VEXSETOR-173804 format. One record per residue (C-alpha): residue in three letters; y, z, x negated. Coordinates in Angstrom, 1 decimal. Last residue first. Example, Ala and Ser with C-alpha at 12.3 -4.5 7.8 and 13.67 -1.06 7.14 Angstrom:
REM residues 2
(site 'Ser'; (-1.1; 7.1; -13.7));
(site 'Ala'; (-4.5; 7.8; -12.3));
This chain:
REM residues 92
(site 'Thr'; (55.6; 47.7; 14.7));
(site 'Lys'; (55.1; 43.7; 14.0));
(site 'His'; (51.5; 44.1; 13.9));
(site 'Glu'; (51.7; 45.3; 17.9));
(site 'Lys'; (54.0; 42.5; 18.9));
(site 'Lys'; (51.5; 40.0; 17.2));
(site 'Leu'; (48.8; 40.9; 18.9));
(site 'Ala'; (50.5; 41.4; 22.6));
(site 'His'; (51.6; 37.8; 21.8));
(site 'Ser'; (48.4; 36.6; 20.8));
(site 'Tyr'; (46.9; 38.4; 23.8));
(site 'Thr'; (49.2; 36.9; 26.1));
(site 'Leu'; (48.4; 33.3; 25.2));
(site 'Tyr'; (44.8; 33.9; 25.5));
(site 'His'; (45.2; 35.1; 28.6));
(site 'His'; (46.8; 32.1; 30.0));
(site 'Arg'; (44.5; 29.8; 28.5));
(site 'Leu'; (41.5; 31.7; 29.8));
(site 'Lys'; (43.1; 31.4; 33.3));
(site 'Thr'; (43.8; 28.0; 32.7));
(site 'Leu'; (40.3; 27.1; 31.7));
(site 'Leu'; (39.0; 29.5; 34.5));
(site 'His'; (40.4; 27.2; 37.0));
(site 'Asn'; (38.8; 24.1; 35.2));
(site 'His'; (35.7; 24.9; 35.8));
(site 'Lys'; (36.4; 26.0; 39.2));
(site 'Lys'; (36.8; 22.4; 39.6));
(site 'Met'; (34.2; 21.4; 37.9));
(site 'Leu'; (31.6; 23.5; 39.9));
(site 'Gly'; (33.0; 21.6; 43.0));
(site 'Lys'; (32.6; 18.3; 41.3));
(site 'Ile'; (29.2; 19.5; 40.1));
(site 'Asn'; (28.3; 20.4; 43.6));
(site 'Glu'; (29.6; 16.8; 44.8));
(site 'Thr'; (27.1; 14.9; 42.6));
(site 'Thr'; (24.0; 17.2; 43.4));
(site 'Lys'; (24.9; 16.4; 47.1));
(site 'Lys'; (25.0; 12.3; 46.1));
(site 'His'; (22.0; 12.3; 43.8));
(site 'Lys'; (20.0; 14.3; 46.8));
(site 'Leu'; (21.1; 11.7; 48.7));
(site 'Lys'; (20.1; 8.5; 46.8));
(site 'His'; (16.7; 10.1; 46.3));
(site 'Arg'; (16.2; 10.4; 50.0));
(site 'Leu'; (17.6; 7.1; 50.3));
(site 'Lys'; (15.3; 5.6; 47.7));
(site 'Arg'; (12.0; 7.5; 49.1));
(site 'Asn'; (13.0; 6.0; 52.5));
(site 'Glu'; (13.1; 2.5; 51.4));
(site 'Ser'; (10.0; 3.1; 49.4));
(site 'Lys'; (9.9; 1.5; 45.7));
(site 'Thr'; (10.1; 4.4; 43.6));
(site 'Lys'; (12.1; 3.7; 39.8));
(site 'Asn'; (15.4; 3.3; 40.7));
(site 'His'; (15.7; 6.4; 42.7));
(site 'Lys'; (13.7; 8.4; 40.8));
(site 'His'; (16.2; 7.5; 38.0));
(site 'Ile'; (19.4; 8.4; 40.1));
(site 'His'; (17.4; 11.6; 41.1));
(site 'Lys'; (16.6; 13.1; 37.6));
(site 'His'; (20.1; 12.0; 36.5));
(site 'Ala'; (21.2; 14.3; 39.4));
(site 'Lys'; (19.1; 17.2; 38.2));
(site 'Lys'; (20.2; 17.1; 34.3));
(site 'Ser'; (23.5; 17.1; 35.7));
(site 'Leu'; (22.9; 19.9; 38.1));
(site 'Lys'; (21.4; 22.1; 34.9));
(site 'Lys'; (24.3; 21.4; 32.9));
(site 'Ile'; (27.0; 22.2; 35.6));
(site 'Glu'; (24.8; 25.5; 36.1));
(site 'Arg'; (25.2; 26.4; 32.1));
(site 'Asn'; (28.6; 25.4; 32.0));
(site 'Leu'; (29.5; 27.6; 34.7));
(site 'Lys'; (27.6; 30.7; 33.1));
(site 'Thr'; (29.8; 30.2; 29.5));
(site 'Leu'; (32.9; 30.0; 31.8));
(site 'Lys'; (32.2; 33.3; 33.2));
(site 'Lys'; (30.9; 34.6; 29.9));
(site 'Ser'; (34.6; 33.4; 28.5));
(site 'Tyr'; (36.3; 35.0; 31.6));
(site 'Leu'; (34.6; 38.3; 31.0));
(site 'Tyr'; (35.7; 38.4; 27.1));
(site 'Leu'; (39.2; 37.1; 27.5));
(site 'Tyr'; (39.8; 39.4; 30.3));
(site 'Gly'; (38.8; 42.3; 27.9));
(site 'Ala'; (40.5; 41.1; 25.3));
(site 'Glu'; (44.0; 40.9; 27.2));
(site 'His'; (43.1; 44.5; 28.2));
(site 'Ile'; (42.9; 46.0; 25.2));
(site 'Leu'; (45.9; 44.0; 23.7));
(site 'Asn'; (47.8; 45.7; 26.5));
(site 'Met'; (46.6; 49.4; 25.5));
């Protein structure tokens, strides 16, 4: 029973992690686009706007990275308990 629960936790956390990775990738593309537009444009107002958008997106990425690291620690924990339960089940 414990083995099934841990496998379920691993599945759910891996799904959450892939979703979070997609969001981080999407935001990093946006940040790259904003910095590119900041460097390309000549108007000071537009430069400032793109700089602020870049700053906002990088702050969002930092927040998502904290969630990413938290999910990784949970995933590692449940992987260890899963492997322990698997060894315990095969031992009997």
